[in-house]
C-alpha positions, 0 to 999 in steps of 0.5 A: 668851468668853460664849456667843452665840445665833446668829452668834458671829461679830463682824466689824469694817465699815472705810470708806476712801477714796484722796482722790488718786485721779487717777480719783476726784478727778476723779469728786469735782469733778464733782461739787462744784460742786452741793455745799453751799458748806461744808467741813464738806463739801467739806474735802479732809482728808475724803477724804485717804489718809494710811496710817490705814487701814495701820494700823487695821489692825493695831491689830486684829492686834494687839489685838482678834486674836478679830474675824472678817470684815474688811470694807473698804468702797471706791469703785471703789479697791483699798488695797494691804494687802501689807505685813500679816499674811497671816492678817490679809489672808486674811480683808478683803474689799473692797465696792464702793458698788455693791455697798452701793447695790444699789437705791440707784444714783442715789444714786452717785457717794457721796462722804458717809460719812454716805450711805454708814452708812445701808447698812453692815446690806446688806454680804452675808455681813456677821454680825449683830453688827459693829464699826464702824469710821472708818480714822483710829480706832486699837485701843491695848491688848487689848479684848476682845468683852465690850468692846464687845458684852454677849451680844449687847447693844452697850456704848457709850461717850459720854455725855448731854448736852443740845444745846436751844440748838443745837436751838432757833436757826435760825441754829445749826440751818443751820450747818456748824461743829455737823454732828455735833450737828445730825446726833445731833440728828436720829438722836435725834428718829427714835428718839423722843428729845428734844434736852435729854438726847440720846447722844452718841456717842465717836468709838470703834470703834462696835458695831451690831446688822444686825438692828437696822439694818434693822428701823429701816431699815423702819420709817423708809425717806425717812428712810433714803432723804434720807439716803444720798441726799446726796452731800456731808454735809448739817445735815440728814443724820441720824448712822445710828449714832446712830440706831442707839443712841437706837433701843439704849438706848430698847428696854433693850438696850446698855450705857453703858460710863463708864470713860475709855478714849478718846482723841480727837484732834479737827481743829485741836487742834495750832492751838488749844492748845498742842505740848507739851498735844498730845503731852502727849495722844498720849503718853496712848495707851501708857498702859494703861487707854486702848483707841481713839484716833481722829486726826482729821487726821493730815498736821495733827497731824504737820505741828506734831508730826514725830513722830506717825507714832512716837507712834501706831506704839508705840500700836497695837503688841501 
């Protein structure tokens, strides 16, 4: 491992919610009538809890034991960690939304991952370098610190895309099915990148610098305040890690990783492709070159392919 100046630790941050919790469900339903009327904002699978967090944490224990603290961001909830190894649990800390949103309590409660991601850098005690996981992203092969940071420079996975058609079409600019593309366009724009060539992040863990996000908050305070104020996802928001990535690229402080080492099974894949093809795609997670697997809607995949959890268990195993 390289020698680093300052804080040599690399932490992990994971966002998690149990949407079946009666108190959380009641709170969500209280505010949902005021949400944007689209499935991207209010699809129940966004808050479903199907053991993804357990898979994610065990994959870290098996494939990235060098990670320092593991911060799980929750909303007045505590995940069941009883089946995890004791040495892993000892590194886990629960961060409530009240802590993350201190000074911005009027934005709570929030049911919006984009709003939460806007303030990740405010976790007290968070290392300067950290990797951000959605809880549906799992490590499927040995991950080294150099896979995510080259010294203090983030290693970014994704690719350059042309989004001018979406940006120029008023109908597309308000289409919630294009929310991921739109929030990346908005993020790139804040960093001075036009839609004709922007860097679209892959669905993997995101290496982030705490100081970069803090500086971006100071530079774009109005945009950050607006971003965290949406209780449900909205096409007018920006993707915080997308802004971070473009800022790092603009400063010449990013490494673009081009190897094919990640898999993304998106929502609807089992409906759009023959199931033998989806099974074959899942099986690729067992191949040694792949380090990341994202399964967006585990219940949907499992309903079509009952052995899905067996594939995940095999993929995350040491």
